[in-house]
C-alpha positions in Angstrom: 101.6 108.4 119.9 98.7 106.7 118.3 95.4 107.7 116.7 92.0 106.5 117.9 88.5 106.6 116.5 85.3 105.1 117.8 82.8 102.9 115.9 79.6 101.2 116.8 79.1 97.8 115.2 76.1 97.8 112.9 74.1 94.6 112.4 75.4 94.5 108.8 78.9 93.8 110.1 77.9 90.6 111.9 77.5 87.0 110.8 74.6 84.7 111.7 76.0 84.2 115.2 75.9 88.0 115.9 79.7 88.2 115.8 81.6 90.6 113.6 82.6 88.8 110.5 86.4 88.2 110.5 87.2 90.0 107.2 85.6 93.2 108.4 88.6 93.8 110.7 90.7 94.6 107.6 88.1 97.2 106.7 88.3 98.5 110.3 92.1 98.8 109.9 91.6 100.8 106.7 89.1 103.2 108.4 91.5 103.7 111.2 94.6 104.3 109.1 92.7 106.6 106.7 91.6 108.8 109.6 95.1 108.7 111.0 96.5 110.0 107.8 93.7 112.6 107.5 94.5 113.9 111.0 98.2 114.1 110.0 97.1 116.5 107.3 97.4 114.0 104.4 94.1 112.5 103.5 94.3 109.8 100.8 92.5 112.1 98.3 95.3 114.7 98.7 98.0 112.1 98.3 96.4 110.9 95.1 96.2 114.4 93.8 99.9 114.6 94.3 100.4 111.3 92.4 101.2 109.2 95.5 99.3 105.9 96.0 99.7 103.5 98.9 98.5 100.0 98.0 98.6 97.3 100.7 101.3 94.7 100.0 100.7 92.7 103.2 98.0 92.4 105.9 98.1 90.5 109.2 95.4 90.0 111.8 95.4 88.2 115.1 92.0 87.6 116.7 91.9 87.7 120.5 88.2 87.9 121.2 85.0 88.6 119.2 83.2 91.9 118.8 79.4 91.7 118.5 76.5 93.8 117.2 76.1 97.2 118.9 79.5 97.0 120.6 81.3 100.4 120.8 84.7 99.8 119.5 87.9 101.8 119.5 90.2 101.6 116.5 93.8 102.5 117.3 96.5 102.9 114.7 100.1 104.0 114.7 103.1 104.0 112.4 105.5 101.2 113.3 107.9 101.7 110.5 108.4 104.1 107.6 111.5 103.6 105.4 112.3 103.6 101.8 109.3 102.5 99.8 107.2 101.0 102.6 105.3 102.0 105.7 104.0 99.6 108.3 100.9 100.7 110.1 99.8 98.7 113.2 96.2 98.6 114.2 94.2 97.4 117.2 90.4 97.0 117.7 89.4 97.3 121.4 86.2 97.2 123.4 86.9 99.4 126.4 90.2 98.2 127.6 89.9 94.7 126.0 92.1 94.0 123.0 89.9 92.2 120.4 92.1 92.2 117.3 95.6 93.3 116.6 97.6 93.4 113.4 99.3 95.5 110.7 99.4 96.4 107.1 102.4 97.1 105.0 101.8 99.9 102.4 104.1 100.4 99.4 104.5 103.8 97.8 103.8 104.0 94.1 103.6 107.0 91.7 100.9 107.9 89.2 102.5 105.5 86.7 102.2 102.7 89.3 105.9 102.4 89.7 107.3 101.8 93.2 109.0 104.9 94.6 110.3 106.2 97.9 107.9 107.6 100.5 107.7 111.4 100.1 109.4 113.6 102.7 106.1 115.3 103.5 104.4 112.0 104.1 107.2 110.9 106.4 107.2 114.2 108.3 103.4 114.2 108.7 103.4 110.6 110.0 106.2 111.1 112.5 103.6 112.2 115.1 102.1 108.8 115.0 105.3 106.8 115.2 105.1 104.4 118.1 107.1 101.4 119.2 105.3 99.3 121.7 107.4 97.5 124.3 106.1 94.1 123.3 103.7 92.9 120.6 100.5 91.3 122.0 
């Protein structure tokens, strides 16, 4: 199972060539995973109130094709791994059926004192609905 949201590319996201600036895809991944966690019942604001923080320890993007101003994009995210202190969330940016960008981020669980700690059981249980193992990485 994966989570999807739509996003129309504003002019501010593009470079001089009218193409989405490459670094914006990391922000798109963040928007997607934030909404995925919200739909799982655990928005970041609630996690932070509970003293749980999820900083990014690794980010990876593979660019397949460019997005442009006014394109209607679909951001798709799913949990690829959740174990111990880390969670890997894979994301894709698509235009219709075309895969534009794929990648993942690794999040590490830390407590209010910024010490690494295991993922909480409620976070693991809430995210299980978005656990997905694709047959092959693109």
